[in-house]
ZAKELO-306955 format. One record per residue (C-alpha): x, y, z; residue number from 1; residue in one letter. Coordinates in steps of 0.001 Angstrom, whole numbers. Example, Ala and Ser with C-alpha at 12.3 -4.5 7.8 and 13.67 -1.06 7.14 Angstrom:
// residues 2
@c1 12300; c2 -4500; c3 7800; seq 1; type A
@c1 13670; c2 -1060; c3 7140; seq 2; type S
//
This chain:
// residues 310
@c1 -43007; c2 145235; c3 153437; seq 1; type X
@c1 -46126; c2 147818; c3 152377; seq 2; type X
@c1 -46530; c2 150692; c3 154532; seq 3; type X
@c1 -49418; c2 152234; c3 153742; seq 4; type X
@c1 -52877; c2 150354; c3 153305; seq 5; type X
@c1 -56429; c2 151851; c3 152914; seq 6; type X
@c1 -59199; c2 149611; c3 154392; seq 7; type X
@c1 -61916; c2 150182; c3 152423; seq 8; type X
@c1 -65314; c2 149405; c3 155077; seq 9; type X
@c1 -69197; c2 150091; c3 155186; seq 10; type X
@c1 -70284; c2 150915; c3 151647; seq 11; type X
@c1 -74471; c2 151158; c3 151050; seq 12; type X
@c1 -75524; c2 147397; c3 150533; seq 13; type X
@c1 -77468; c2 145214; c3 153222; seq 14; type X
@c1 -74139; c2 144251; c3 154463; seq 15; type X
@c1 -72993; c2 147314; c3 155606; seq 16; type X
@c1 -72742; c2 146847; c3 159239; seq 17; type X
@c1 -71117; c2 143256; c3 158928; seq 18; type X
@c1 -68430; c2 145191; c3 156327; seq 19; type X
@c1 -67514; c2 147920; c3 159167; seq 20; type X
@c1 -67046; c2 145796; c3 161903; seq 21; type X
@c1 -64456; c2 143521; c3 159438; seq 22; type X
@c1 -63106; c2 146671; c3 158209; seq 23; type X
@c1 -61912; c2 148164; c3 161777; seq 24; type X
@c1 -60959; c2 144760; c3 163283; seq 25; type X
@c1 -58646; c2 144526; c3 159863; seq 26; type X
@c1 -57586; c2 148198; c3 160582; seq 27; type X
@c1 -56552; c2 147218; c3 163900; seq 28; type X
@c1 -54884; c2 144630; c3 163231; seq 29; type X
@c1 -52706; c2 146027; c3 160518; seq 30; type X
@c1 -51415; c2 149244; c3 162475; seq 31; type X
@c1 -50770; c2 146430; c3 165213; seq 32; type X
@c1 -48493; c2 145267; c3 162624; seq 33; type X
@c1 -46713; c2 148166; c3 161578; seq 34; type X
@c1 -48631; c2 149945; c3 158431; seq 35; type X
@c1 -49825; c2 152734; c3 158495; seq 36; type X
@c1 -53440; c2 152899; c3 157747; seq 37; type X
@c1 -55845; c2 154854; c3 156495; seq 38; type X
@c1 -59591; c2 154205; c3 156963; seq 39; type X
@c1 -62453; c2 154859; c3 153938; seq 40; type X
@c1 -66433; c2 154416; c3 154920; seq 41; type X
@c1 -67096; c2 153840; c3 151283; seq 42; type X
@c1 -70270; c2 155848; c3 150435; seq 43; type X
@c1 -72201; c2 155488; c3 146609; seq 44; type X
@c1 -69703; c2 158403; c3 145709; seq 45; type X
@c1 -67036; c2 157993; c3 143061; seq 46; type X
@c1 -64775; c2 161379; c3 143810; seq 47; type X
@c1 -65421; c2 161251; c3 147225; seq 48; type X
@c1 -63583; c2 158169; c3 147124; seq 49; type X
@c1 -60625; c2 159574; c3 144277; seq 50; type X
@c1 -60124; c2 161995; c3 146768; seq 51; type X
@c1 -59632; c2 159870; c3 149634; seq 52; type X
@c1 -57703; c2 157727; c3 147474; seq 53; type X
@c1 -55665; c2 160235; c3 146799; seq 54; type X
@c1 -52109; c2 160690; c3 147869; seq 55; type X
@c1 -52435; c2 156640; c3 146660; seq 56; type X
@c1 -51937; c2 154069; c3 149029; seq 57; type X
@c1 -49435; c2 151553; c3 149018; seq 58; type X
@c1 -52305; c2 148382; c3 149225; seq 59; type X
@c1 -56585; c2 148849; c3 149373; seq 60; type X
@c1 -57896; c2 146217; c3 151713; seq 61; type X
@c1 -61520; c2 145518; c3 150909; seq 62; type X
@c1 -63013; c2 145089; c3 153762; seq 63; type X
@c1 -66415; c2 145697; c3 152083; seq 64; type X
@c1 -69576; c2 143209; c3 151664; seq 65; type X
@c1 -72795; c2 142659; c3 149116; seq 66; type X
@c1 -73402; c2 144846; c3 146260; seq 67; type X
@c1 -70676; c2 147747; c3 145132; seq 68; type X
@c1 -67868; c2 146028; c3 147190; seq 69; type X
@c1 -68418; c2 141982; c3 146647; seq 70; type X
@c1 -69367; c2 141720; c3 142812; seq 71; type X
@c1 -67224; c2 143469; c3 140599; seq 72; type X
@c1 -68240; c2 146689; c3 141295; seq 73; type X
@c1 -65305; c2 148531; c3 143204; seq 74; type X
@c1 -62526; c2 145682; c3 141697; seq 75; type X
@c1 -63102; c2 147697; c3 138433; seq 76; type X
@c1 -62142; c2 150878; c3 139824; seq 77; type X
@c1 -59473; c2 149912; c3 141736; seq 78; type X
@c1 -57657; c2 148300; c3 138896; seq 79; type X
@c1 -58862; c2 151500; c3 136647; seq 80; type X
@c1 -56694; c2 153210; c3 139593; seq 81; type X
@c1 -53807; c2 150511; c3 139091; seq 82; type X
@c1 -53689; c2 150305; c3 143053; seq 83; type X
@c1 -53090; c2 146703; c3 144574; seq 84; type X
@c1 -56228; c2 145867; c3 146210; seq 85; type X
@c1 -57127; c2 142326; c3 148074; seq 86; type X
@c1 -59477; c2 139369; c3 147410; seq 87; type X
@c1 -60609; c2 138614; c3 144342; seq 88; type X
@c1 -60411; c2 140493; c3 141185; seq 89; type X
@c1 -63118; c2 142201; c3 138769; seq 90; type X
@c1 -64619; c2 139040; c3 137235; seq 91; type X
@c1 -64235; c2 136453; c3 140148; seq 92; type X
@c1 -65953; c2 138864; c3 142218; seq 93; type X
@c1 -68792; c2 139241; c3 139790; seq 94; type X
@c1 -69504; c2 135189; c3 138964; seq 95; type X
@c1 -69249; c2 134460; c3 142794; seq 96; type X
@c1 -72109; c2 136843; c3 143740; seq 97; type X
@c1 -74349; c2 135859; c3 141056; seq 98; type X
@c1 -75670; c2 132697; c3 142827; seq 99; type X
@c1 -77410; c2 131554; c3 139259; seq 100; type X
@c1 -74611; c2 132173; c3 137202; seq 101; type X
@c1 -71819; c2 129977; c3 140218; seq 102; type X
@c1 -74473; c2 127728; c3 140201; seq 103; type X
@c1 -73660; c2 126174; c3 136910; seq 104; type X
@c1 -69984; c2 127272; c3 136713; seq 105; type X
@c1 -69394; c2 124840; c3 139923; seq 106; type X
@c1 -71478; c2 121854; c3 137593; seq 107; type X
@c1 -69619; c2 122286; c3 134647; seq 108; type X
@c1 -66763; c2 121598; c3 137673; seq 109; type X
@c1 -68421; c2 118274; c3 138306; seq 110; type X
@c1 -69601; c2 119916; c3 141789; seq 111; type X
@c1 -72656; c2 119304; c3 143283; seq 112; type X
@c1 -74905; c2 121454; c3 144096; seq 113; type X
@c1 -78914; c2 121563; c3 145060; seq 114; type X
@c1 -81576; c2 120724; c3 142550; seq 115; type X
@c1 -82672; c2 124496; c3 141204; seq 116; type X
@c1 -83313; c2 127074; c3 138581; seq 117; type X
@c1 -84283; c2 130453; c3 138562; seq 118; type X
@c1 -88012; c2 132219; c3 138755; seq 119; type X
@c1 -90011; c2 134845; c3 138312; seq 120; type X
@c1 -91260; c2 136834; c3 141940; seq 121; type X
@c1 -94757; c2 136471; c3 139744; seq 122; type X
@c1 -93879; c2 132272; c3 139853; seq 123; type X
@c1 -93164; c2 132700; c3 143259; seq 124; type X
@c1 -96638; c2 134618; c3 144348; seq 125; type X
@c1 -98522; c2 133013; c3 142215; seq 126; type X
@c1 -97642; c2 129018; c3 144458; seq 127; type X
@c1 -94810; c2 127288; c3 145516; seq 128; type X
@c1 -92409; c2 126714; c3 142399; seq 129; type X
@c1 -91364; c2 123037; c3 143562; seq 130; type X
@c1 -92476; c2 121140; c3 146107; seq 131; type X
@c1 -91633; c2 121988; c3 149402; seq 132; type X
@c1 -89077; c2 122330; c3 151175; seq 133; type X
@c1 -87603; c2 124414; c3 149508; seq 134; type X
@c1 -85348; c2 128074; c3 149873; seq 135; type X
@c1 -85914; c2 131043; c3 148374; seq 136; type X
@c1 -82918; c2 133523; c3 147905; seq 137; type X
@c1 -81936; c2 136717; c3 146039; seq 138; type X
@c1 -79770; c2 135697; c3 143169; seq 139; type X
@c1 -76836; c2 138543; c3 144328; seq 140; type X
@c1 -76727; c2 139044; c3 147919; seq 141; type X
@c1 -74880; c2 137652; c3 150671; seq 142; type X
@c1 -75231; c2 136845; c3 154444; seq 143; type X
@c1 -78388; c2 134854; c3 153815; seq 144; type X
@c1 -79860; c2 138666; c3 153096; seq 145; type X
@c1 -83491; c2 137676; c3 151808; seq 146; type X
@c1 -83298; c2 134117; c3 152154; seq 147; type X
@c1 -86407; c2 132294; c3 152950; seq 148; type X
@c1 -86613; c2 128370; c3 153943; seq 149; type X
@c1 -90094; c2 127553; c3 152445; seq 150; type X
@c1 -91834; c2 123970; c3 154453; seq 151; type X
@c1 -93737; c2 121410; c3 153995; seq 152; type X
@c1 -97311; c2 122939; c3 154713; seq 153; type X
@c1 -96429; c2 126755; c3 154417; seq 154; type X
@c1 -98296; c2 129362; c3 152785; seq 155; type X
@c1 -96944; c2 131596; c3 149962; seq 156; type X
@c1 -93351; c2 132651; c3 150345; seq 157; type X
@c1 -93335; c2 136107; c3 151327; seq 158; type X
@c1 -91679; c2 138083; c3 148631; seq 159; type X
@c1 -94184; c2 140407; c3 148489; seq 160; type X
@c1 -93717; c2 144276; c3 146814; seq 161; type X
@c1 -93407; c2 145348; c3 150135; seq 162; type X
@c1 -91281; c2 143668; c3 151634; seq 163; type X
@c1 -89087; c2 141853; c3 148596; seq 164; type X
@c1 -86526; c2 143987; c3 147227; seq 165; type X
@c1 -83985; c2 142239; c3 145751; seq 166; type X
@c1 -85048; c2 142067; c3 141955; seq 167; type X
@c1 -87812; c2 140570; c3 140095; seq 168; type X
@c1 -85390; c2 137311; c3 139628; seq 169; type X
@c1 -85310; c2 134681; c3 142258; seq 170; type X
@c1 -83388; c2 131569; c3 143016; seq 171; type X
@c1 -84775; c2 128335; c3 144096; seq 172; type X
@c1 -83375; c2 125470; c3 145716; seq 173; type X
@c1 -84296; c2 122319; c3 146890; seq 174; type X
@c1 -83853; c2 122295; c3 150945; seq 175; type X
@c1 -81041; c2 120168; c3 151353; seq 176; type X
@c1 -81506; c2 118846; c3 155177; seq 177; type X
@c1 -78609; c2 118209; c3 157724; seq 178; type X
@c1 -75277; c2 120215; c3 158635; seq 179; type X
@c1 -73870; c2 123351; c3 157050; seq 180; type X
@c1 -70366; c2 123116; c3 156543; seq 181; type X
@c1 -67487; c2 125716; c3 155288; seq 182; type X
@c1 -63943; c2 125263; c3 154178; seq 183; type X
@c1 -61619; c2 128415; c3 153999; seq 184; type X
@c1 -59127; c2 128634; c3 150726; seq 185; type X
@c1 -55565; c2 130615; c3 151093; seq 186; type X
@c1 -54018; c2 131282; c3 147574; seq 187; type X
@c1 -50551; c2 132734; c3 147304; seq 188; type X
@c1 -47744; c2 131869; c3 144624; seq 189; type X
@c1 -48050; c2 128365; c3 145033; seq 190; type X
@c1 -51595; c2 128127; c3 144490; seq 191; type X
@c1 -54988; c2 127269; c3 146599; seq 192; type X
@c1 -55033; c2 125878; c3 149503; seq 193; type X
@c1 -57455; c2 124778; c3 151687; seq 194; type X
@c1 -57776; c2 125480; c3 155275; seq 195; type X
@c1 -59718; c2 123209; c3 157137; seq 196; type X
@c1 -63566; c2 122507; c3 157373; seq 197; type X
@c1 -65833; c2 123971; c3 160034; seq 198; type X
@c1 -69044; c2 122598; c3 160985; seq 199; type X
@c1 -71894; c2 125022; c3 162346; seq 200; type X
@c1 -74489; c2 124552; c3 164563; seq 201; type X
@c1 -77047; c2 126931; c3 164890; seq 202; type X
@c1 -78590; c2 127406; c3 168322; seq 203; type X
@c1 -81791; c2 128803; c3 165900; seq 204; type X
@c1 -83938; c2 127184; c3 163507; seq 205; type X
@c1 -81770; c2 128957; c3 160449; seq 206; type X
@c1 -78149; c2 130029; c3 160360; seq 207; type X
@c1 -79601; c2 133564; c3 158604; seq 208; type X
@c1 -78143; c2 137227; c3 159385; seq 209; type X
@c1 -78572; c2 137448; c3 162858; seq 210; type X
@c1 -76807; c2 133464; c3 163907; seq 211; type X
@c1 -74192; c2 135027; c3 161862; seq 212; type X
@c1 -73330; c2 138026; c3 163332; seq 213; type X
@c1 -74552; c2 137764; c3 167021; seq 214; type X
@c1 -72739; c2 136277; c3 169947; seq 215; type X
@c1 -74529; c2 132871; c3 171145; seq 216; type X
@c1 -76824; c2 131085; c3 167830; seq 217; type X
@c1 -73750; c2 129634; c3 166458; seq 218; type X
@c1 -71855; c2 127040; c3 167554; seq 219; type X
@c1 -68176; c2 126410; c3 165249; seq 220; type X
@c1 -66913; c2 122943; c3 165550; seq 221; type X
@c1 -63290; c2 123145; c3 164191; seq 222; type X
@c1 -62378; c2 120748; c3 162628; seq 223; type X
@c1 -65366; c2 119579; c3 161662; seq 224; type X
@c1 -66500; c2 115779; c3 162955; seq 225; type X
@c1 -67031; c2 114170; c3 159501; seq 226; type X
@c1 -65356; c2 111066; c3 157796; seq 227; type X
@c1 -62564; c2 111470; c3 156431; seq 228; type X
@c1 -64074; c2 111160; c3 152477; seq 229; type X
@c1 -66496; c2 114111; c3 153456; seq 230; type X
@c1 -63874; c2 116387; c3 154955; seq 231; type X
@c1 -61803; c2 115694; c3 151931; seq 232; type X
@c1 -64335; c2 115842; c3 149535; seq 233; type X
@c1 -65559; c2 119366; c3 151145; seq 234; type X
@c1 -61881; c2 120751; c3 150695; seq 235; type X
@c1 -61142; c2 119276; c3 147114; seq 236; type X
@c1 -64644; c2 121454; c3 146253; seq 237; type X
@c1 -63771; c2 124062; c3 147805; seq 238; type X
@c1 -60103; c2 124465; c3 145467; seq 239; type X
@c1 -62056; c2 123349; c3 142756; seq 240; type X
@c1 -64421; c2 126267; c3 142906; seq 241; type X
@c1 -61560; c2 128609; c3 143625; seq 242; type X
@c1 -60107; c2 127509; c3 140880; seq 243; type X
@c1 -63370; c2 127475; c3 138484; seq 244; type X
@c1 -63819; c2 130969; c3 139762; seq 245; type X
@c1 -60591; c2 132471; c3 138725; seq 246; type X
@c1 -60799; c2 133396; c3 142768; seq 247; type X
@c1 -57408; c2 134915; c3 144440; seq 248; type X
@c1 -55970; c2 135500; c3 148265; seq 249; type X
@c1 -58655; c2 134572; c3 150318; seq 250; type X
@c1 -62322; c2 132264; c3 149877; seq 251; type X
@c1 -64963; c2 130477; c3 151470; seq 252; type X
@c1 -66912; c2 127948; c3 149912; seq 253; type X
@c1 -70320; c2 126975; c3 151853; seq 254; type X
@c1 -71862; c2 123608; c3 151946; seq 255; type X
@c1 -74648; c2 121247; c3 153402; seq 256; type X
@c1 -74959; c2 117939; c3 154337; seq 257; type X
@c1 -77128; c2 115659; c3 154597; seq 258; type X
@c1 -75631; c2 112875; c3 156368; seq 259; type X
@c1 -78565; c2 110347; c3 156319; seq 260; type X
@c1 -77367; c2 109366; c3 152896; seq 261; type X
@c1 -74082; c2 107479; c3 151748; seq 262; type X
@c1 -71048; c2 108331; c3 151083; seq 263; type X
@c1 -71147; c2 111754; c3 149276; seq 264; type X
@c1 -74493; c2 111736; c3 147998; seq 265; type X
@c1 -75718; c2 114568; c3 150634; seq 266; type X
@c1 -72961; c2 116753; c3 150416; seq 267; type X
@c1 -73326; c2 119640; c3 147825; seq 268; type X
@c1 -72411; c2 123300; c3 147718; seq 269; type X
@c1 -73935; c2 126510; c3 148398; seq 270; type X
@c1 -71785; c2 129252; c3 147238; seq 271; type X
@c1 -68174; c2 130571; c3 147218; seq 272; type X
@c1 -67316; c2 133873; c3 149585; seq 273; type X
@c1 -65013; c2 135893; c3 147762; seq 274; type X
@c1 -64690; c2 138060; c3 150797; seq 275; type X
@c1 -65532; c2 136149; c3 153750; seq 276; type X
@c1 -66215; c2 138331; c3 157042; seq 277; type X
@c1 -63481; c2 139455; c3 159286; seq 278; type X
@c1 -65322; c2 140019; c3 162008; seq 279; type X
@c1 -65010; c2 138516; c3 165871; seq 280; type X
@c1 -66977; c2 135993; c3 165045; seq 281; type X
@c1 -66511; c2 134679; c3 161597; seq 282; type X
@c1 -65364; c2 131746; c3 160620; seq 283; type X
@c1 -62122; c2 132234; c3 158534; seq 284; type X
@c1 -60320; c2 133860; c3 160720; seq 285; type X
@c1 -61087; c2 131012; c3 162924; seq 286; type X
@c1 -59998; c2 128658; c3 161225; seq 287; type X
@c1 -56442; c2 130368; c3 160186; seq 288; type X
@c1 -56544; c2 130235; c3 164548; seq 289; type X
@c1 -56649; c2 126625; c3 164202; seq 290; type X
@c1 -53807; c2 126357; c3 161934; seq 291; type X
@c1 -51752; c2 128295; c3 163869; seq 292; type X
@c1 -51933; c2 131677; c3 162035; seq 293; type X
@c1 -53042; c2 134235; c3 164919; seq 294; type X
@c1 -55760; c2 137048; c3 162936; seq 295; type X
@c1 -52835; c2 139724; c3 162776; seq 296; type X
@c1 -50827; c2 137793; c3 160412; seq 297; type X
@c1 -53774; c2 136792; c3 158760; seq 298; type X
@c1 -54748; c2 140417; c3 157833; seq 299; type X
@c1 -51121; c2 140824; c3 157159; seq 300; type X
@c1 -50696; c2 137914; c3 154818; seq 301; type X
@c1 -53839; c2 139079; c3 152770; seq 302; type X
@c1 -52495; c2 142242; c3 152438; seq 303; type X
@c1 -49125; c2 140605; c3 150806; seq 304; type X
@c1 -51216; c2 138629; c3 148467; seq 305; type X
@c1 -52586; c2 142276; c3 147136; seq 306; type X
@c1 -52728; c2 142329; c3 143226; seq 307; type X
@c1 -53282; c2 144555; c3 140356; seq 308; type X
@c1 -55078; c2 141346; c3 138579; seq 309; type X
@c1 -58398; c2 142520; c3 137145; seq 310; type X
//
């Protein structure tokens, strides 16, 4: 059994607070399981990180979220150091974090996505880039950071110079009404398998950052009450997306489902998260509990499936 685990948490992205919560919960669980745990609040300071990792731990538990921790950057550092680390490697992390590129990968694999394209911020400010309703997204943020729904009758979107801090390119996608679904995927030596399907029912208008991380702003139905055809398709697409991007360990695929359309016509994939949240309100731990796996056992499983593979 691996004895010393360093948990990376915090970071400098817009998701720092979520990462702190995830990292603390995972560190506590691993200590409960008998591991020696070092907590490292990662700053944008490579020499400090190298010093914190000396002597080298047996495994890195990567609980970082967002830029720097989920996009291949920290994965490259850890692969170079030769320390086994949890979750996906460099390429899969970079592909999944870039929503514009991952859309192309999903389409090439036959996974349905919403109509969409990448435009400039200037295009967005000049007028509607498609007929409302549509969704504006940063190319490479997570947890719905910076996401805006533009509804019929809306004025120009709010990607103004003083408020939009996510770069000069914007992903615009057709808004899909209906239901929010998500599927966790676990992979070990026998290959990836889907966990279950959760339906997320926000008690507010939009499942945004606050709804994801504030108790009482969303209800999770585990498993989702869906036609079996739709449930199976979600599980199959989640596994296919995991394989297509080259993910490892844990991932989570998010979907929208317009149930006013027949069959699978209303189902589209939104994105894959290679480092799903591990907070008390997070979806993957909830799915694991539904399958009979405790939070402690889930954290141990993640550590035991760590790898140096880039």
